[in-house]
Phi, psi and omega in degrees: 000135183262092183298324180298318178296321178296315176303310180300318178297321182286328173302317179297319179297314178302315178299318178299330178279354181088012178270157174260104181296349179264002179282157187314308186287342183253357186310312183258006182299313179303322178294318179294319179296317180300315179294324177298313178295324177300321178289309186290334183245033182299338177299336180289331182250005180289140176272354183293134182267146182309317183289348179268347182302316180248027186296327181278103182235160182231137174283126183207139181266050180261129185236023176252168181296138171245126184229132169245115186255154172061042174283119179300137179228134174226129178217177179244124176297126183286348179277325184232355182056040171247153183285151164234141185224155178170217182225152174244140173244120187236126180221154173208155171253113187297152167274265179245358185226148173238169179225150178300144184302325182298334180291329177293319177296322178296325178297321177297309182295325182306317183267334183288334185275047176203163177302133190215168158239146186299323182299313180294318181302314180302312181294318181298319177301309183297317183290328176295316178296317181298311184288326184281318187261341185052051180282174175287334179192159178221139173227130178228129174232132173245138176235111187225149170259132185253116180292341175294343176255332187269330183250355179218180178054240185287340174055056179256082181296147177088352179282141182232134178260130176251135172228152178219153172220120181241131182230144176066228185298336178290333180266322187268342185246109184300327181292316179297314180300317180295319177298315180302309183294324177294317181293325182282341178262004183291000000 
């Protein structure tokens, strides 16, 4: 990531807004903005490979649902470059392997830390778990508030967008799907 280019670009934005980027309160703002984007979009410069996110797995004969609920998620809307925040609920029914719970949260962050749309983010998380663990099923639900909708444009504060991706038994088995939905709403 080229922080200097981001700084220079933000200086131009400030000038375009009629601001003086050299005035006292704005002197370090382009640098701070560059660092903020580097942090929020760290997935763009990460060397971590997709196949390594869930690489630490354990053979286990557990055949019930595993759910990690209320995983904080923060991403940047690729349409307006404003944040969206909320929670992810991630569940799977293992085949022969399980993964540490922190790895599920890492899967969320792996894709969230880049310009995104919530629909794609939801699908990427579910498909990574499905391809890495080969479980009987995967369920992912994201509930997020988008500042591109709440502080600009239509300005509908309090609105929450829900997206889901169901694979395998979560899609084909009504009982599994109902258990998942009941647990995330508990």
